[in-house]
N, C-alpha and C positions, 0 to 999 in steps of 0.2 A: 618527217615534218609535214609531209602532207597527210599521213594518218592521225596525227595530233588534231590539227587542223578540222579533218573530218569529224573526229570525235567531238571537238567544241562547237561545231557547227551541229551535229546531233543533237547535244546537250542544250543549246541554245533553243532548237526547235521544239523540243519536248517541253523545254521550260514556257515558251509561248503557248503553246497547246495546251499545256496543264493550266496556265493564267488564264488564257481565253474560256476553259471549260468551267474554271472556280468564277470568274467574272460573270458568264452565262447563267449560271446557276443561281448567283448573289443577285441578279436581274430578276429572274423569276422569283427567287423567294422574297424580294421587296415587294414585287407587286400585289404578290398571294398576301403577303403580311398587311397590305394598305386594304385591300378589298377585304381579309378578314376585320379590319378594325373599323372599316366602314360599316360592314355587317353588324358589328357589335355597337353600334352607335359610338365611335371616337372614344372608346372609356379609357385606352391607354394613352388619351394625349397628355396627361400629366408625367407619363413616365420620362425617364433620363432617354435622350436623342441618342446617346453613345450605347445606351443598353439595346435599343431598338435596331439599332444598326448590328450590334454583334448577333441579336437573335436573328436578324434577317439574315446573316450570312451564315450561319448553324443551320437555319431552316435550308437555305439555297443548296447548301452542302448537302446536307440530308438527303435531300431530293434527288441528287445525283448518286448519293450512295443506295438510296432505292432502287434508282434503273440498274446499277450495278448488281444487286441483289437480286433483281429480276431476270436479268441475262444470265445469271449464273443457274438460275431456276430453283432459288432457296428462299423465296420470299415467305412462303408458309412453316418453314422451318425454323426462320428467323424469328418470325413474332411468335411460336411457340417456345424459343429458347429466350428471347426476352422475357416474355411471362414467366418462365422456369428460375431464370436470374433473378427476378424481382424488380427488373427495369420495366414498369408499366406506364410510366408517367412520360408524356409527349417529349420532355426535354433530354430525359436519357436514353431513347430511341433515336433522338436527331442529333446526339452526340454519336450515337454508334454508326450511325448512317454517314455522318460525316467523316469521321474516322477512316470509314471503309471506302470513302471517294479520296480523302487525301492521301492516306498512306500509299498507294501504287504510285500516284503521281510524284511523291517526294521520293518513293525508292527507286523510280526510274530516273529522276534527275541525278542522285547521288551515284546510282551505277555507273552511269555514263560518265560522271566528273571523276569518280574513284578509279574505274577500271580504266576508262578512256583518256580520259582528260591529265591523268596522273600518271598513266604508262605501266599500271601494275600489270596489265596482261598483253601480250604481244598477239595481233592480227584481229581485223575489225571483226570476222565472223563470232571469234572465242568472247570477245568483248560484248558484242550483242547480246549472243547467248546466255553469258552470265548475269548480265541485266535482265534479260527475259524471265531465268530464274528468281532471280531478287523480287521482280515486278510480281511475280505469282504466288511467290511466299508472301509479299505484303498484301495481296489481295485475299489471300487464304487465313492470314493470322488472327483478323477479328474475328472470324467464324469460330477458330478454333480457344481464342480465349473465351467467347461467348457460351461454346460448348463445356469448358472446364468450369467456369463461373456456374451455370445452369445445371451441371452434374454434383457439384461441392452442394449447392444449396439443395437439390432434390435429396440429396443423403440426410441432409440435417431434418428436412419436414420428415422423412421416413424415420429417422431416429424418435420424433416427437408423436408419431401417429400412436402408441400404445398408450402414452399419458392420454392422449385427446380420446382413446376408447373407453378408457378410465372416468375421467371426468364426465364425458356424455352420459356413462351409466349412472352415475351418483346424481347428475343433474336433472336426468327423466325420471328417476327414481323418486326425486324430491317435489316431483308434479309440474316441471317446466316443460314448456311445448319446445317445437324446434327454434323459434324466432328468440324464445325468451333466453334458452340454451348458449345460441351462438352469441348472444348478447353479454351474458354473464363471461363467455371465455373469454370475448374481446376486451371486457372491461378490467377480467382480474387474471387472465392467463398470459400475460405478456411476457411475465416473470420466468416461468416454467417452460413456454414453448412459443418464444419470439417470432419464427419464422412463418411456422402455422397460423398465428396468431394475424401476422402480417399478411397472409393468404386469406384469412375469413374476414376482414375489416372489410373490403371492399365489397364482398358477398354479402353482409350484413348490411350494409349502406343500401345496396340496389333492392334488397329484399323489403328493407323498410319503405324505400320508394314505391313500392307495389308491383316490384318484376315477379316473374316465376321462380319461385326457388327451385321447383323440381329442375327446369332448364337451366339455371345458374348453378347447379351442384352438378349436373351432368357436363356442362362447359368446362367446370373447373377441374373435374376430375380427368377429363380429355385432355387439357392443356396441361397438365402438372403430370400427366403419365407415370403416375404412381400407384402400383398395385394395391398395395395396401390401402392407401387412403382412397383409391378409387372404389373399393369395396366398402368401405365404412360410409362413404358419400352415397353410394349405391343402396345403402340398408337406410339413410336417413332420405333419401329419394322415394323409398318404397313406403315408408312409415309416412311420411307427408301426402302421399297421393292417396295410399289406400287406407292408412292407420294400423293398430294391434300394436301387438308386442313388440318393443323393442330391446328389452334386456337381454334375453336370452340370445336373437341373433348378433348383438354387438359383442357378447362374452364369447360366442363361438366364433366369430372373426377374430377377436384377441386371442383366443387357444389357438387358432389355426398360425396366427402371426407368430405365436412365440414359438410353434413347434418348427416352422419354417427358419427362423431365426437359429432356433438349436441346432438344426440340421446344417445350414449355413457355417456356423462356429465348429462344429464338428469336422465339416469340409475343411476350414480352414485348418485347423489342428492337424489333421491328416497332411494336409500339403506343407504345414510347417515342419513335420516331423521327417517328412521326406527330404527338405531340402536340408535339415540339420544332419541327417544321415549323409546327405553327399559333402558337407563340409567336415563331418568327423571323419571320413575316409579319406578324404583329400588332404585333410590339414594336422590332423591330430594323429592319426595311425604312422604315417614316414617319422616324424620325432619320436612317437614313442618305441618303433622298432629298431631305431638308430641309438637310442638310449640305452634299451636292453640288449640288445645282439652286439652293440658297437664293440664294448669292450671284449667279449669272446671272439669275434672275428678279427677283431687287431692281435688277440695273443696268439690265435691260429696262425695268423699271416706270419708274426713273427716267429713260432716256431718253426714254419716251412721253411722261412727265408734262413735260420741258422743250419737248416740241415742241406 
């Protein structure tokens, strides 16, 4: 009875602490939102007050999530993963950081309630240990989900790179420069390579606004961390800076890419053949031996039994 009361007290205490943290982050977010609206000339005055409240709530929780991310020493990795996953806008980042803050608090409250309040585990130390494990998993879960999303999107971009190289060769042979080629790809290439066009569109807007194309291409290659795309962007940077022939370097990069993928396919085939050999030995040969040698073995056993 005393143990149950202790768990209930711990659960209530964690709930109060969690609500206090959420309220504190909300207050900070509301203040920063007010300062931001004043700085921009009160342009959001016509917005819905409920929408502003929800945005302030999410912004406040996002700041708490960023602090947790800094404590985990993964702020740079998180920014890179968010860019690789395509979550570049402020709202997507705010939602991710808000989830990163709210999920461990909710997991702690549910863990204490399920393991302690309902009496699923005996002993305070064991309950606290399992609750700590649940909180750690909830703390790391958003990062693993983000990594999975970023990896899948990077694979899709990697699959679109050969077509990107071929289209660049055609556009440059038609006499277009870098800006015109990117404009044509962004305008007409969304149906064939949607993910890569999604990455090129903000680059094109910044180039048209007067930004340095060399620096933008370098940052894009570094942020996405795709070797094939980084090679192509490096060629574009070199041509943009020094000029010269671009067709041969692009075709050479395409040939290297195709040879690399051919080697990867051969490696996959070799691994698959090894796996099929294991399956064949473990699942096919024993029934085959039983089917072939079974009648003869039964006949020999019957003959020896009669003797």
